[in-house]
N, C-alpha and C positions, 0 to 999 in steps of 0.2 A: 602813537601810544607805544609802539615797539621801540622807537628811538628813545623815548623817555625811560622805558624799563632798562634799556641798555645803559643809560647814564646812571640810573639807580644801582645797577649791578657794579659798575665801575667805582662808584662812590663807596658802596658797602665793602668792596674788596680792598679799598685803599690801605687800611691799617694792616691787613694780612700781607699785602704786597710790600709794605714798608718793612715789616718784620722779616720777610723772606729776603729782601734786598740787603738788610743788615747782616743776615746770616751768610749770604753768599759773599759779600764784600770781605768778610773776615776769614775766608778760606785761604789757606796757604797753598800756593802752586809752585813753590820753589824756594830756595834759600833767600830769605829776605823779601820775597815777592808775594803779595796777596792779590786775590782776584780783583779787588777794587782798582789796583794799579793797571790792570790789563783790560778793563771793560770797554774802553772806547774802540770804535771800529778800526781806527788807524793803528791800534796796538795788537790786533789779532795776529797779523803776520809776524810781528815782533815776538809774540809769545811762542809761536811755532819755532822761530829761529833760536830763541833763547833756550827752550827746552831741548832742542836737538843738539845745541852746543854743550850742554851739561854732560858730564860723565854719567853713564847709566847708573852707577852706584849712588848718585845723588838723588835719584827719584824712583829707582827700581829696587825691590828687594832681591835676595839671592835667587829665588825661584823665577822671578820675572826676568832676571839677567840670563838665566839658562834658556828661557823661552826666546828671548831676543837673539841669543847666539844660534839657536836652532833655526830661527827664521832667516838669519843672515846666511846660514850654511845651505839652506834648501830652497829659498825663494829665488826665482830667476828674475823677477821684476817686482816693483813696488807701486802698483797702480794708485791713482787718486780715487777717493771715494771709498767709504767703509764697506759697501757691498762688494765692490770689485776686489778689495783687499781680502775679504772673507773667501771669495771664490778662488783667489790665488793660493791662499793657505790650504784650502781643501784639496786643490790639485796637487800641491807640493807634497802632501802627506804620503801619496802613493809610492814615491821613490825614496822616502826618508828611511833612515835606520829605525829599528824598533824604539830606541830611546827618544830620538828626535820626533818620531811619529806621535809618541805620547805627549811630548811638549807642544807640538803643533796642534794637537787636538785641544790642549788646554788654551792655546792662543785662539783657536777657533771659537771656543766657548766664551772667551772674554769679548771677542768681537760681536758675537751674537748678543751678549748682554748690552753692549753699546746700542745696537740696533733696537733692542727691546726697550731700553731707556728712552729712546726718542719717541716711542709710542706711548710712553708713560706706564709701561707694564712692570719695569724693574728699575733698580737704582743705578746711579752713575758710577763709573769706575774708570780708572786709568787716565792716560793722556787724552783720549778722545772725550772722556768725561769732563776734563777741564774745559775743553772747547765748548761742550754742550752747556756747561754751567755759565760760561761767559755769554753765550747766546741768550740763556734764560735771564741773566742779569740785565742785558741790554733791552730785552723785551719789557721787563718790569720797569726799568727806568723810563722807557717811552710811555708806558701806561700811566705812571705817576706824573710825568711831565704834562701829559695831556690833561689830566684832572686839575693839576696845579694851575696851568695856564688858563683853563676855562673859569675856574673859581676866582682867580686874580682879576680876570677881565670883568666878571660879574661884580666883584667887590668894588671895582672902580666907580661904578655908578649906581649899584643897588646893593650896598653892603649888608642890609638885612636879609636879602635873598641868599647871598653867599653864606652868611652865618647860619641861616636856616638849614641849608643843605649840609654844611659841615656838622652841625649839631645832630641833625636827624639821621643822616646816612653814614657819615664817616665815624662820628662818635657813638652812633647807635642809641641816642637818647630818645625816650618816648615822646610822642606827640605833645602830651600835656606839659612836659618839662620844657620843650622847645618853645611852645606858645607862651608859657609863663616867662621864660627868659627874654623873649622878644616883646612882651607886653601886649599880646594880641589874643583874640578869641579863636576858638577852633575853626569857625567858618573862614576867618581871615587867614589862618594858617594854611588851610587847604587851598585857598585861592593863591596865596603867595608861593606855595610849593609848586603848583602847576605852572605858574609864570616863571619861576626860577628854573625849573627843568626845561621849559620851552626855550628860555634864553640860552641855556648851556647847549642844548641841541643845535640852536642857531649858530653859536660860536664854533662848534665842532664841524658843522657842515659847510662853513664859509670857506 
């Protein structure tokens, strides 16, 4: 029963995920580059390289360029990992000039926002935000692909079952409408729905 509810949740989220996918794919991440161009796993490192090759003026405003200059002037190392970067920025503030200290504090706040975004508490921002958006897009694509493959497999031998699931859960049509479209009575609808969900559970657990 828990597995079937999970399938229902995936089906009902399908249209929302499609809309979010379209929104993410349209986001610009550089001159002539959209997020959809960079969403495959083998393009992630390419995105890192391309963004780093661009002049700062192409993707940072004037204040962000000042922050970048302060970071280059004061940080002794650039560790991997957002939390390690945050720690390094905090340490570097102690020896910075008053002006740089203010800029590094601003950088610290930006990094904190990235960390908060990963827990869903605040919005995306900056370069790391691009990477987070790519990860979100990849997750959505995998979820949609899972549903598509399961319904296509079901459609191959029980097309009415697949249509029932699409109409009832993806399209959100009421039970009476779906039963009428399929030419069946309510009792048959309920029986078909249970069988259809059980088949999809079987596909996904195979």
